[in-house]
N, C-alpha and C positions, 0 to 999 in steps of 0.2 A: 383441392386441385389434384392431389395424388390419387384420391379415390376415383375421380372422374376419368383421369388418365388411364388408370388400371381397367375400368369398365370398358373404355373405348378400345384400348390396345389388346387386352387379354380376353375380354368378355364379348366382343363383337357387338357392343351397344353403340348406337349413334346418339350423341348428345349435341344438338344443333347449336347451342350457345352455352358453352361451359361457364362463361363469366356470370350468367344469370341463373345457373342451376345448382341446387344444393342437395346432396345425397349423403346420408349417414353411412359409415363403414359397415354397419350391421345389415344393410339392405342387399338383397340379391336380385339381379336382373338378368333375364334370359337373353340369349343371342338374337340378333336381328330386331331388337326392340329399339324404338326411337323415343328419346326424351326431348321434348320441346322446351323453349325458353320459359323462365320464371316458374320453374317447377321445383317443389320441395318434397323430398321423399325421406321419411324418418323411421326410426325404430326397427322393428323386425318385419319389415315389409318384404314380400316376395312377389316379384313380377315375372310372368312367364315369357316365352319366346314370341317374337313377331308381334309385340304389342306396340301401341302408340299412346304416349302419355303427354298431355299438355296441349297448349301452353297454359300457364297460370293454374297449375294443379297442385293441391296439397294432399299428400297421402301419408298416413301414419299407422303402423302396425296393421296393415291390410294385406290380403293375398289377391292377386290378379292372375287369372288363367291365361293360357296361350291365346294369341290372336285377338285379344280384347283391346278396346281403346277407352280412353278416359280423358274428357276435357273438350274444350277449354273451360276454365274457371270452375272446376269440380273439386269437391273435397270428400276424401274417403277417410273416415275416422276409425279408431281402433275397433277391432273385431269384425270388420267388413271382409267378406269373402266373395270374390267375383269368379265365376266359372269361366270356361273357355268360350270364345266367340261372343262376348258380351259387349254391348255399347253403352257406356255411361257418358252422357253428353253435357252440354253447357249448363252451368249453374245448378248441378245436381249435388246433393250432399247425402251421404250414407253413413250410418253408424250401427255397429253390431247387426249388420244386414247381410244375408246370403242371397246371391243372385244366381239363378240357374243358367245353364248353358243356353246360348242363343237368345237370351232375353235382352231387352233394351229399356233403358231409363234415359230417353233422349235429352230432356232439358227441364230446368226450373222445377225440380222436385226434391222433397225431403223424405227419405225412407229411414226411419229409426226403428230398430228391433223388428225387422221384417224378414220373412222367408218368402222369396219370390221364386216361383217354379220356372222350369225350362220354357223357352219360346214364348215368354209373356212380354207384353208391351205396357209400359207405364206412360200415360199421357202427361203433357205439360201441366205443371201446377199441382201434381199429386202430393198430398201430405199424409203420412201415417202418424197420427197423433198417439204417441206411445206412452205418455206420462199423464196420469190422472191427478197429480198433486200428492199422491202417496206412494204409488209404485209404478214401475214401467212394465208394460205388457207387450206381447208380440202380435204382429199382424201376419197372417198367412195368405198369400195370393197364389192360387194354383197354376199349374202348368197350362200354357196356352191362353191365359187370361188376357183380356184386352180392356185396360182401364183407360177410359177417355179423359179428356182434360179437366183439371181443376177439382178432383174429388178430395174429400176429407175422409180418411178411413180411421175410425176411432177404435183403438185396440182395447181389449182383445177382440179381434174380428177375423173371420176367415172367409175368403172368396174362393170358391171351389174351382176345379179344373174347367177351363173354357168359359169362365164367367166373363160377362161384359157389363160395363157400367156406362151410363150416359154421362154427359158433361155436367160437372158440378154437384154430384150427390154427396150427402153426408151419410156415410155408411157406418152403422153401429151394430148391425146384426149379420149373422152368417148368410152367405150367398151360396146355395148348393151348386154342385157341378152343373154347368151349362146355363145357369140363371142369367137373366138380364135385369139390371136395375137402372132406370133412367129418370127417376124423379128425385126431387130434393125435399125432404130427406129421402134416401133410398129405402 
């Protein structure tokens, strides 16, 4: 309660329902950010100014840039870095993922070990399969990419700048800049 009171009085943070919000003392939150009900923020998380977080969001050891929003029902796990002006929507989960400025992961997606460029869009149901049973690998999605609904991107894989996918492809190979892949498998 003392942490929330301090954030609201001294930090200029709006917490809409302090009785259902849990924030560690190690968390930093920028001015004019709103935290909605049933949100848990833990560890060394840094949230920028003018953000909107929640409701029902879990964040641990992540960084969120200014003017970004996250939720409802989103989970940002350790090592996630969200740039400025990013939208992370409903039922999205990210771990060890970097999201570039102006990008969107609107809903129902899992991005594990992913580098997402600026101004990219991730369609509903996108999965980056980062574990092959032995090691975890990264997926790289270029700036301005448009990933349509329900693809499976099997790491290590790279989609170049401006790449577009059709709905539902399984992508295991590199997509060069400007490529379009809309069959399954891609």
